[in-house]
N, C-alpha and C positions, 0 to 999 in steps of 0.2 A: 504494500500500500504506500502510495506517495504521500509525503508530508507537505502540507501547504500552509503558509503563514501569510496573513494579511497584516501588514504593518502600516499603521496610520501615521501621518506626519513623518514620512520616511525620507524626505529629500535632504535632511541634514541632521546633525546632532545625534542624539540617542537613537532616534528612529532609523537613521542611515546605518549606524553601527550595528544595530540589532539585525537589520536586513542582511548586511554583509556576513555577520556571524552565522545566522541561520542558513544562509545560502551555502556557506562552507560546510555546514552540517547536513547538506543534501535536501534542504527544503526548497520547494518551488515558492518563489516570493511574489506576492501581489503587493506592489509598492504604491501606497497612496500618498498623494500630495495635494495641496490646495493651491498655493501660489508659486512654489519653487520649481517650476517646470524644468528650467535649465539644470538645477541641482539634481532633480529626480533623474533626468536622463544621464547625468554623470554617474550617479549611483548605479543605475541600470547597466551602463557600459562596463563599470568596474566589476560588477557581479558576472556579467556575460564573459568578460575576458578570462575569468576563472572557471568557465564552463557551467556557470549557474543559469538557471531558468528564472526569468523575472518578467512580470507584466506590470505596466503602469496604469493607474487609474487616478483621475483628477476629480476633485469634488470638495464642496464646502459642507462639512459634516454638521454645520449648524442649520442646514436647510433640508427639510424632509425629502424633497425630490432627489437631492444628491445622495442622501443616505440610502434611498431605495436603489439608486444606480450602483452603489458600492456593494450592497447586499445582493 
């Protein structure tokens, strides 16, 4: 069974570090960001360079419609 992790706020800081660590542990990463698109793509690229699998999802989790998109 594949392990999947949804990391919110993952374009920088603790979220980015968590995403990278879990990717190294074999998790497929769903990397959420709100405004840090450039940073999110850099995290994605870094994970992919180490053969990790990562998907990006953008949304404002203070808005119900965006929460539904993430879910």
